[in-house]
C-alpha positions as CSV (number, residue, x, y, z in Angstrom):
1,M,51.9,99.8,-123.4
2,N,50.1,100.6,-120.4
3,Q,49.1,97.0,-118.8
4,E,46.4,98.9,-117.4
5,K,42.9,97.9,-118.7
6,I,41.1,101.1,-120.4
7,P,37.8,101.1,-119.3
8,A,34.6,100.8,-121.7
9,T,30.9,101.7,-121.3
10,V,28.0,100.7,-123.5
11,I,25.6,102.3,-123.6
12,T,22.0,100.5,-125.8
13,G,18.6,101.2,-125.8
14,F,15.7,101.3,-128.3
15,L,15.0,104.3,-130.5
16,G,14.9,108.3,-128.5
17,A,14.8,106.5,-125.4
18,G,17.7,109.6,-124.7
19,K,20.7,108.0,-125.3
20,T,22.8,110.8,-127.0
21,T,20.9,113.2,-124.4
22,M,23.2,111.3,-121.3
23,I,26.0,111.1,-122.6
24,R,26.4,114.4,-123.6
25,N,26.0,115.2,-119.9
26,L,28.0,113.0,-119.5
27,L,30.6,114.7,-121.3
28,Q,30.1,117.5,-119.8
29,N,31.0,116.4,-116.5
30,A,33.3,113.8,-116.1
31,G,35.5,115.6,-113.5
32,G,38.5,115.9,-116.5
33,K,38.6,112.6,-117.6
34,K,40.0,112.0,-121.4
35,I,36.8,109.7,-123.2
36,A,36.8,108.7,-126.3
37,L,34.1,108.1,-127.7
38,I,32.4,105.7,-130.2
39,I,29.0,106.3,-131.8
40,N,27.0,103.8,-134.0
41,E,24.0,105.4,-136.1
42,F,21.5,103.4,-138.6
43,G,21.3,105.2,-141.2
44,D,23.7,107.7,-142.9
45,L,22.7,111.0,-141.2
46,G,25.2,111.1,-138.3
47,V,22.7,113.1,-136.0
48,D,24.2,111.7,-132.9
49,G,27.9,112.6,-133.8
50,D,27.1,116.1,-134.5
51,V,25.1,116.7,-131.7
52,L,27.7,114.7,-129.2
53,K,31.0,117.3,-131.1
54,G,28.9,120.6,-130.6
55,C,29.3,120.1,-127.1
56,G,32.5,122.0,-126.1
57,A,33.6,119.2,-123.5
58,E,37.4,120.0,-123.3
59,N,37.8,116.1,-122.6
60,C,36.3,115.3,-125.2
61,T,37.2,116.8,-128.5
62,E,36.3,116.2,-132.3
63,D,39.1,114.0,-132.9
64,D,37.9,111.4,-130.2
65,I,34.6,111.6,-131.7
66,I,34.7,108.7,-133.9
67,E,31.0,107.7,-136.1
68,L,30.5,104.3,-137.6
69,T,27.8,104.4,-139.5
70,N,27.9,102.2,-141.9
71,G,25.5,99.4,-140.8
72,C,24.7,98.6,-137.1
73,I,27.6,97.8,-134.8
74,C,26.6,94.5,-133.9
75,C,26.7,93.4,-137.7
76,T,29.9,94.5,-138.7
77,V,32.3,94.0,-135.7
78,A,34.7,93.0,-138.1
79,D,34.9,95.0,-140.2
80,D,34.3,98.4,-138.5
81,F,33.9,98.2,-134.6
82,I,37.8,95.8,-134.5
83,P,39.6,98.0,-136.5
84,T,38.7,101.3,-135.0
85,M,39.3,99.7,-131.6
86,T,42.9,98.7,-132.6
87,K,43.3,102.7,-134.4
88,L,42.2,103.9,-130.8
89,L,44.5,101.8,-128.9
90,E,48.1,102.6,-131.4
91,R,47.2,105.9,-130.1
92,D,49.8,107.7,-128.8
93,A,47.3,109.8,-125.6
94,R,45.4,106.9,-125.1
95,P,41.2,107.8,-123.5
96,D,40.9,107.2,-120.0
97,H,37.6,105.9,-120.6
98,I,35.8,104.6,-124.0
99,V,32.4,105.1,-123.9
100,I,30.0,103.5,-127.4
101,E,26.8,104.6,-128.1
102,T,24.8,101.9,-129.8
103,S,22.3,102.5,-132.6
104,G,18.9,101.6,-131.4
105,L,18.9,98.9,-133.3
106,A,21.3,97.3,-131.9
107,L,22.1,93.8,-129.8
108,P,24.3,94.5,-127.2
109,Q,25.6,91.0,-126.6
110,P,27.2,90.6,-130.3
111,L,29.4,93.9,-129.4
112,V,30.4,93.5,-125.4
113,A,31.1,89.5,-126.7
114,A,33.9,91.2,-129.0
115,F,35.8,92.4,-126.1
116,N,37.3,89.0,-125.9
117,W,38.8,89.2,-129.3
118,P,42.8,88.8,-128.6
119,D,43.6,92.2,-130.3
120,I,41.0,94.1,-127.8
121,R,40.9,91.8,-124.3
122,T,43.8,92.5,-123.3
123,Q,43.5,95.9,-123.3
124,V,40.0,96.7,-123.0
125,T,37.7,95.5,-120.4
126,V,33.9,96.0,-120.5
127,D,33.2,98.3,-117.3
128,G,29.4,97.9,-118.0
129,V,26.7,97.9,-119.9
130,I,23.9,100.6,-119.1
131,T,20.3,100.2,-121.0
132,V,18.4,103.8,-121.4
133,V,14.6,103.3,-121.1
134,D,12.4,106.2,-122.5
135,S,9.7,105.2,-119.5
136,A,7.1,106.9,-121.2
137,A,7.1,105.0,-124.0
138,V,6.6,101.7,-121.7
139,A,3.8,103.3,-119.7
140,A,1.8,104.0,-122.7
141,G,2.9,100.8,-123.8
142,R,4.7,100.8,-126.2
143,F,6.6,97.4,-125.6
144,A,3.5,95.7,-123.7
145,D,1.5,93.2,-125.4
146,D,-2.3,92.6,-124.3
147,H,-1.4,88.8,-123.1
148,D,-4.9,88.0,-123.1
149,A,-6.1,88.6,-126.3
150,V,-2.6,87.0,-127.6
151,E,-3.8,83.7,-125.2
152,A,-7.1,83.3,-126.4
153,R,-5.3,84.1,-130.1
154,R,-3.2,81.0,-129.2
155,V,-5.4,78.2,-128.5
156,E,-7.2,78.7,-131.8
157,D,-3.1,79.3,-134.0
158,E,-0.5,77.2,-131.5
159,S,2.1,78.2,-133.5
160,L,1.6,81.9,-133.5
161,D,5.0,84.1,-132.6
162,H,2.8,87.3,-130.8
163,E,6.4,88.4,-129.7
164,S,7.4,91.7,-132.4
165,P,10.8,92.4,-133.9
166,I,10.5,95.6,-131.4
167,E,9.6,93.2,-128.7
168,E,12.9,91.1,-128.6
169,L,15.1,94.0,-128.8
170,F,14.1,95.8,-126.3
171,E,14.5,93.0,-124.1
172,D,17.5,91.5,-125.0
173,Q,18.8,95.1,-124.1
174,L,17.9,94.3,-120.8
175,T,19.2,90.9,-120.7
176,C,22.6,92.2,-121.4
177,A,22.1,95.9,-119.1
178,D,24.4,96.4,-116.0
179,L,22.3,99.1,-115.2
180,I,19.1,100.0,-116.5
181,V,18.1,104.0,-116.8
182,L,14.5,104.8,-116.4
183,N,14.8,108.1,-118.3
184,K,12.0,110.4,-118.6
185,T,10.5,110.0,-115.9
186,D,9.5,113.5,-115.2
187,L,6.7,113.4,-118.3
188,I,4.7,110.1,-116.1
189,D,2.9,110.4,-112.9
190,V,4.3,107.9,-109.4
191,A,1.4,105.0,-110.7
192,G,2.7,105.1,-114.2
193,L,7.1,105.0,-113.0
194,G,6.1,101.7,-111.0
195,R,4.6,100.2,-114.0
196,V,7.1,100.5,-116.2
197,R,9.5,99.6,-113.1
198,T,7.7,96.2,-112.9
199,E,7.4,96.0,-116.9
200,V,11.1,96.7,-117.4
201,A,11.9,94.2,-114.5
202,S,9.6,91.6,-116.3
203,R,11.6,91.9,-119.0
204,T,14.6,90.1,-118.4
205,A,15.7,87.0,-115.8
206,R,18.8,88.8,-114.3
207,K,18.3,92.0,-112.0
208,P,20.4,94.8,-113.0
209,T,20.6,98.2,-110.7
210,I,17.6,100.6,-111.7
211,I,17.7,103.9,-111.3
212,E,15.2,106.7,-112.7
213,A,16.2,109.6,-114.4
214,K,14.7,113.0,-116.4
215,N,16.8,114.6,-119.3
216,G,19.3,112.6,-119.4
217,E,20.6,113.2,-116.1
218,V,22.8,111.0,-114.1
219,P,25.8,111.8,-112.5
220,A,29.2,110.1,-114.2
221,A,30.0,108.4,-111.2
222,I,27.2,106.5,-111.2
223,L,27.3,105.9,-115.1
224,L,31.3,105.0,-115.1
225,G,33.0,102.7,-112.9
226,L,30.9,99.8,-112.2
227,G,33.7,97.5,-112.4
228,I,32.3,95.2,-113.7
229,G,34.0,93.5,-117.0
230,T,30.9,92.3,-118.5
231,E,32.9,90.7,-121.2
232,G,33.4,87.8,-118.8
233,D,29.7,87.3,-118.7
234,I,28.5,87.2,-121.8
235,A,27.5,83.7,-121.8
236,N,24.6,84.4,-119.6
237,R,23.5,87.3,-121.4
238,K,21.9,85.8,-124.9
239,S,19.6,87.2,-127.1
240,H,16.4,85.6,-128.2
241,H,18.6,85.5,-131.5
242,E,21.3,83.4,-129.8
243,L,18.6,80.8,-127.8
244,E,17.0,80.7,-131.1
245,H,19.9,80.2,-133.5
246,E,22.2,78.5,-131.4
247,D,23.9,77.2,-134.7
248,G,25.6,81.0,-135.7
249,A,23.6,81.9,-138.3
250,P,24.2,85.9,-138.4
251,H,21.4,88.1,-137.9
252,D,20.0,90.7,-139.5
253,H,17.8,94.1,-139.8
254,D,15.6,93.3,-142.1
255,E,12.4,94.3,-140.3
256,F,13.6,97.9,-139.9
257,D,14.4,100.5,-142.8
258,S,16.0,104.1,-143.1
259,F,15.9,106.7,-145.4
260,I,16.6,110.6,-145.4
261,V,14.4,113.5,-146.1
262,E,16.4,116.2,-148.1
263,L,13.9,119.6,-147.8
264,G,14.3,123.7,-148.8
265,P,13.8,125.9,-145.9
266,I,11.3,125.7,-143.5
267,A,9.8,129.0,-142.3
268,D,7.4,128.2,-140.0
269,P,9.2,125.3,-138.1
270,L,6.0,125.5,-135.5
271,A,3.1,124.2,-138.0
272,F,5.9,122.0,-139.9
273,I,6.5,120.2,-135.8
274,E,2.8,119.9,-135.8
275,N,1.5,118.7,-139.1
276,L,4.9,116.4,-138.8
277,K,3.3,114.6,-135.8
278,G,0.2,113.2,-138.6
279,V,2.8,112.1,-140.8
280,I,4.2,109.9,-138.1
281,A,1.0,108.9,-136.4
282,E,-0.1,107.9,-139.6
283,H,2.5,106.2,-140.7
284,D,3.9,104.7,-137.8
285,V,7.4,106.3,-138.0
286,L,9.7,104.4,-134.9
287,R,11.6,107.6,-134.8
288,L,12.2,111.0,-136.7
289,K,15.5,112.8,-136.2
290,G,17.9,115.4,-138.1
291,F,18.4,119.6,-138.9
292,V,16.3,121.3,-140.1
293,D,16.9,125.3,-142.0
294,V,14.4,128.2,-140.4
295,P,15.3,131.2,-142.8
296,G,16.6,134.1,-140.5
297,K,18.0,132.1,-138.0
298,P,21.7,132.2,-137.2
299,M,21.0,128.6,-135.9
300,R,20.0,125.1,-137.0
301,L,17.0,123.9,-135.6
302,Q,17.2,119.9,-134.2
303,I,14.5,117.5,-134.4
304,Q,13.7,114.2,-132.5
305,A,11.1,112.9,-132.4
306,V,9.5,109.1,-131.5
307,G,6.5,108.2,-132.2
308,S,4.4,111.5,-132.0
309,R,6.2,113.4,-129.8
310,I,9.0,115.8,-130.8
311,D,11.5,117.4,-129.1
312,H,12.6,120.7,-130.8
313,Y,15.6,123.0,-130.2
314,F,18.4,125.0,-131.5
315,D,21.5,123.6,-130.8
316,R,24.9,125.3,-132.7
317,A,24.8,128.6,-135.5
318,W,26.0,127.3,-139.0
319,T,29.4,127.6,-139.1
320,P,30.8,129.8,-141.6
321,G,30.8,128.2,-145.2
322,E,28.7,125.3,-144.2
323,E,25.6,124.9,-146.6
324,R,22.4,125.2,-144.4
325,Q,19.9,122.8,-145.6
326,T,17.2,120.5,-144.1
327,R,18.2,116.8,-144.0
328,L,15.8,114.1,-141.7
329,V,16.5,110.1,-140.7
330,V,12.8,108.1,-140.6
331,I,13.4,105.2,-139.3
332,G,10.5,102.4,-139.1
333,L,9.1,98.6,-139.6
334,H,10.4,97.2,-142.5
335,E,7.2,97.4,-144.7
336,M,6.8,101.1,-143.7
337,D,6.5,102.8,-147.2
338,E,9.7,105.2,-147.7
339,E,7.8,106.8,-151.3
340,I,4.3,107.3,-149.7
341,V,6.4,108.8,-146.6
342,R,8.8,110.9,-148.1
343,K,6.1,112.5,-150.1
344,A,4.3,113.1,-147.1
345,I,6.9,114.7,-145.4
346,E,8.2,117.0,-148.3
347,Q,4.1,118.0,-148.9
348,L,4.9,119.6,-145.5
349,A,7.7,122.3,-146.5
């Protein structure tokens, strides 16, 4: 067995931060490194894996891309991640580097801790944890409270917990980072970027390196080869859950729900997307992504929405024998009414 440890990079970040785009760029510019990719998505529709399988990178074939959709990777370490890693390490042609894309709802801490398992720690080390941040969302106050208003209410109710699950998750992902990528900087001005830097830095006591990017364009030489060995420092990167429940009680994602909407062909995709913005805003949908069947078009239309901001483009041709269909995965907070949101989207078709 090769005694040199294989480096693994964990890429985390909130929903829609641009993790998949950054990984796609990485795979296409990896300088010949053979990369194995493990993708974990929240929900049953493996959109990110499908996108990456179509990127055409010779150093990361479809056989090197492993999708885990049975649940959040941080909750299924023993059942999913460890067996997956074991099978990967048993291959004759071992990868030069392993890249793991977590769900946007995952805590990176349990995943990093898993690299201390006996069967893993002798063969793999965490090269670094990279947290991708949607700069435009942060600039718009997506993760910032009105602290004055909260403090005023706190005077009235000392038991008030002002932090939403989203904010805690955001902070936990920053706390675990070795490198923070402020993505989508082209969507904000210089002053806005300054506010984002200040906001992000204030969310973690640790001071990881912060870099800026647009469209997920970060050189592979920056993302790979950090050489941190993060698994050895995991005790200094505890999540909110770990700090508040150090008795070891398991966490869950009851705060979030996801479901899939299946539709027929969409004859006017631009009108569909414009109307979709209204549904997302009205029902506070956090994330929406998937593929659209546009009649007369040989390629499928990919949709990626964060809040009311929707990106869309034709990503690849429908393959022979592949069923043309429109499928969207919707992610929101637990109180989101699935039936109402589903009907609202179906009425747009």
